[in-house]
Each structure stands twice: as structure tokens, then as C-alpha cells.
N, C-alpha and C positions, 0 to 999 in steps of 0.2 A: 462035792465037784465046786471048784472056785472059779470066780471071773475077775477080770480087772475091776478094781474099786471104782474107777471112773465111769465105768458102766452101769453100776448099781444105782447112782441117783439120776440117770437118764430118763427122760420119757420120751417114748416112740414118737416121731413126727406125725401130727395129725393134720391131713389135709382137709379140704372142704368136704362136708358130708355129702356123699354120694346121692345121686337121684333115687338110685333103687333101693337105698338103705331107707330113705325118707319114705319111699312109697310102701316098702314093707312094714314100718312103723305105724303109719298113719292112715294108709290105704287111700292116698289121694291119687286123683287122675291128673291134675295139672300142677306141674311142679316147675318152677323156675330156679335155676342154679346160678347164683351171682356171687360165688364164694371162692374162685379159684383163679381169677384173672386169665380165663380161657378166651379165645377169640369167639365171639358169638356167631360170626359168619363161618365157623367150622374151617376146614382146610380148603385150599384153592383147587380150581379144576384141574390144572396141571399136575399138581401133587396127587390128586385122587385118581387120575388117569394112570399115572406112574405106579401107584401103589396097586392098582387092578393087574397091570401087566406084570409086576414084580412077584405078584402071588405065585406065578407058574415055577418060580425059582427057589422057594422057600425050603425045599429039601435040602439046599446046599448051604455051606457056611457062607457068611458074608465076607467081602475082603476084609482083613483084619487091620490094614492100614488105611482103608477108606480112601483109595487114590482118587477116585472120580469126584467124590465129594469134596476132598481137600482142594482138587484143581478147581473147583466151582468156586469155593469159598476165596482161594487165592485170587481168582479173577474179580470175584465181587468185592473184596475188600482191599485189593491191591498189596498183598503180603506175598512172602515165600512160602511155598507148602511146606518146608522144614519147621516154620513157626506155629503151625497148626496142630492142636490136640483135639480129637474127637471125644465126646462123653455121652453116657446114658442120661441125657439131659445135663445142662450146666451144673446142676448139683453134684454130678459125678466128678466134674473138673475140680469143683470145690474141696470136695474130699481128697482128691488125689493131691492138690496142692498142700493139704493139712498133712497128709501122710509122708509127703515129701520132705517137708521142711520143719515139722515138729518132732523131734527127737527125744525129749525127755521133760519131767513135769516142771523144769524151770523155764521152758520156753514160753514166750507171751504172744497173744494174739489181740489186736486192737480192733475194735468195731464199735459202732454207735449205739446209743441207748436203744433207740427203735431201729431194729435192724432186722434183715432176712433171718428167720429161726435158724437155718442150717449153719450159720455162723457159729454161734455157741454150740450147736449139736456136734459138729466136727471137732471143735476146740475139745470139748470135755471128753469126748470119746477117745480122744488121743492122750488124755490125761494132761494136756497143756493148761495154762493158765489164760484165762479170759480177761482182759481190760477193758472195761466198758465206759466210754466217754459219754458225758451227758449231751443231750440232744441241743441242738440249737435251732428254735422255731421248728420243732419236730424233725429237723434234719441233721446232717452231719455238721459237727463242730471242727472245722480242720485244724483250727489252732489248738484246740484241746488235745487233738490227736497227735499232733506234732509234739506237744509237751509230755504225753504218755510214753514215748519212745524212749527205750534204754537199750543197754547192749544185751538185753534178754529177748527183745522183740524181734520176732521172726516173720510175722505176716500182718498185714493191715486189709481188711476188707471194707470196700466202699461200694455200696450200690448206688448206681446213679442212672435214672431216677430210682429213688429208694423204694423199697418195699418193707413195711406197710404203709408209708404215709405219703408217698407220691411226690416228695419234695425232689428239686432239681438243684444240684450245684453248677455253676457256671464252668466251662471248659478253662476259663481264665484262672479261677480259684484252684482248680485242680491242677494246672500246670504249676503253678507257684507252689503249691504243696509238695508236688513230686520234686521239684528242685530242691526242698529243704530236707528230703528224707535221705537217710544213709542208703547207698546202693547195696547195702548188707541185708536190707529190709524188703521182702517181697511185698508190693503194692497190687491188691488184686481188685479191678475196677469191674465190677458186676454190672453189666449192660443189658440185662434181660429185657428191658423195655425200651432200649434205644430207638427202634424203628418208629415208635409212636411220636419221636421228636420231630421227624420229617424236616430234619436239617442235614445239612453237609457236616460229616462227623470228621473232625481231624485227629480224635485222640489215636486211631491206629498210627499215624505218623510219629508219634512219640515214642514208639517202641525203637525207633533209630536212634533216640536220645537216652532212654532209660532202659537198662538191662534188667532192671528189677521190676518193670511192669508186666501184668498180665491182665488181658482184657478177657471176659468170659461172655458169651451171648448164647441165645437159646432159639429154638425153632419153635418153643411151646406158645408164644405169645402172638405176635403179629402174624406170623407164619400159620398159626392154626394146626400145629402138629403135637400138641401137648400129649395125646395118647401114645406116641410112638417114642417118646423120651429120646430127645437128641438135642445136643449142644455142642459148643466147641470153645476153645480158647485160642488166642493169638500171643504170641510172647516171643522172647528171644529162642533162638534154635537150641540154646543150651537148656533153658528151662522145659521147653517141649520136649527135649530128649529125655529128661529125669521123668517126666510124667508118662511118657510112653513106656518107660521102663518097668514101671509099677501099676499101670492100667491093666485091667483083666482082657485077656484075649478075646477078641469079638465082642468087645463092651457095646457096640452099636450094631443093632441088627440090620439084615440086608434090606427090608422093606424101608426103614428109617432112612438109611442112606440114599436110597432111590428117590424117595419123596422129598427128601430135604433139597437134594439136587435140582428137581424139578420146581420146588418152591422158589429157590433163588431165581430161577428163570421167568417167574410169573410176577412181573412188575405190576401189571393191571390189578392182580388181586390184592397185592401189597398196598398199593394206593386206596382200593376200595376199603381195606382194613383201617387204614389210618384215617381217612375221612369219616367212616363209621364211628371210629373211636371217639374223635373230635367232637362230633355231634352229639355222641352218647354222653360224653363228660359234660357238655354245657347242658343237656337234658336233665341229668340228675342234678347238677349244681343249681339250676333254677328251680328245680322241683324241691331241693333242701331249702333254699330261700323262701320259697312260699310257705314252707312248714316251719319257718324261723328257726331252722336248725343250722348251727355251725359246722363247717367242714375243712380239710386241710386242701387247698387248690392242688391239683394233682398233674403232673406231667406223665403219667402212665396209663393204664386202662383200668383203674380204679379209684374210687375216692373213700377217705376215710371220714366218716360222719359221726358227730357227737349226739347222743342220746341220753336220757336218764335212764339209769338202770339197763345197760347194754344187753347183759345176759337175759334179762326178762323179756326186752324187745325182740332178741334174737329167737327167743323160744316161741313168741307169740307169732313171729313172722313164718317159723317152721310149720306152724299148725295151719298157716294159710297157704303152704306150698311153696315158701319162698326161703332159699338158702343162702345166707350171706355169711360173713366170717367175723367173730369176735377177736380182736387182737389185743397184744400185750399194751394196750394204753387205755387209762381208765375211761369206760364209758363210751368208747369208740366202736364201731362197727365198719369194717371194710366191705366196701360193695364194688363189686366188679361191674363193668360196663356190659350191658346186654344188647339185644337188639331195641329197636325203637318202641316195640310193643312191649317186650319185656320190661324196659325201664319204667314204661308209663303204668303197667299193672303194679311193679313193684312199688312205685310211689303211691298210688292209691293204697295198697295193703299197708304200707307204713304209716299213711296219714290215719288209717282206721285203728291200729293200735297203738298210736301214741297216746 
């Protein structure tokens, strides 16, 4: 039985170690997970109430077109419903884009050296060529990306803020970049952490000017719905049409649609999440300063901190019940922002294992 060669060398995506798995392995009672960039506050009250009411209808299929959620997103970000595509997490949208635009082995995808792991995964899974540009101060080097474009380039992935580094490109720099990219190349602006910036975002308005721009967002981070797996993209109606042709029927479940709609209406919870994250970033940064550790200033809900022998420190932290994330950067650990108490406990544990 044969399989596509591009699949053979792929490694399955590894998320942060689950709490239940660590409990089974080490028999620990108190475990703090700071590995998957989740909202430490959980889901908001409006989303939770909506989920409870929705449970009575889970015997029926969801709306395959997600009309009510699309309507809520449309009003929230001021776009036409026809420009919205819903996904089983924004990861789903990234894969749909790859499937839509990567048609043969000569097609190329550009992304940065330190980028979200899904970018190389979907590229390789479809047998396309990954073109990885070197980072600039741990973030994207837009000039290098421009130089890498050729007539085989089909997709460019840019996460802003970036995961796993937390670095941020200015909207001015991104706009100038888009002006120089051929309209035949799809630019994917991955904004999974955009809500944490707490600023008026004008990138959506660029869709009127750039037909090749796709913006992806998620409810997994600031909205606290990671377990429901729901995200969306906004793009030209033509791109949205292509994505909707190849997405799975009912790819977003009923409870997720209801919860996400309610979450968009819970402005108070979003503000709480953003404030808690800002305070948590400051708490972790000050803690790293006291431990004389270097770290990458972050605009997301995590911090990449440098330690000696990251894998060894990671294992020692696991033994103390603290789950963080080793990343593809030498001797860096990515630490998600937790609650104030979780952050404090983690910093104490890190001090003890260093």
C-alpha cells in the first residue's frame, strides 16, 4: 500500500502536553499548563450560557453555511458576509488555502524562519516547496520575503503577532509590503492574537485594495474557545468562494457556532482577557529580569524565554507539574500567560530548576 512521498517525512503536529497525560505519567495532583497559548480565564459567561442552551439541539446538524455567526462577524469587523469563510479553527482555513492554491510540486510557499508550525506542515503535505526566509530580530524580514518571490510563488504566510516569537510588524510595514507583492500571489495575514493588541485594526480595510489578501482569525485565544475549534477568514468574495467549495460540509459544529456568536457580543469579557494578558506579560517579563534571563518582548499571550539546555529545563519543569513548550529556536521555551497565581508559581518553579 503506497502513500504520497510528501507524507512519509512529515511528523504529526504535536500540541502542548495535555494535563491528563502528565498526571498519568507522574501522578501529580497540581499541574499548571502554560504551553498552548490558551486564555487562562477560560470562556466568557455569555459563551458558556449559550453553549449550555445549545446542548439541547446537538442531535441536529449545524447550519452548514454558519449564517448567524457570519452575520455577527460581518457586523463585528464591517465586512460583507460573502467574504467570510468559517473553519474548524483557523488551522482549517490555512489548510484550505494550501489545498486551493498549491497544485503541483513546483509551487512555492514563503514563510519566515521562526513561524507557526502549520505553515510547513500544510506545504509539505501537499508536496509543494517551502521557501523559508531568515528571521530579522526573531520576526519576519519583509524585504527578504519580497526577494524570495518568483513566478512559482503561490502563497505567503505572515503571522502578526508571530508565533512562537511574539514579534509584531507595524501596519505601515505590512501595507508597503502588500503594495509590492504581485496580485497573483496570495498573502495570508494570520491574526490569531490580534485582539491582544487592543488597538483599532485597519487591516480589514485593505481587503478593498488587495484582492490577494486573506486575513485569518480565531476564537481560540482571547475569546477562550480553544476546545471548540473555531476560526474564520475574511478575503475577497472570490477567494471565499473557492475555499467554501473545498471545505468539509458542517466543518464547524453547532455548539461552536453558537458560542462564537455569543463571544463576539461579550465585550466586557474580551476587555478582561486583554487586561489580564497585559498584566501577565508584565509579570513574566519582570520575573525573567529578576532571574537574569533574556526573552523576546511579546505582543501576544506568551513569551519566548532563553535558558541553558531548554529540553533539560523543560523536563525538570514537567516533574514539578509545569507544562511549557520547547520551540524550534535554540534553548528557548515558549511560556503562555497564565493567571496571576499560575505565573507566580511558574516563576518560583523555574527559579528552583535553573
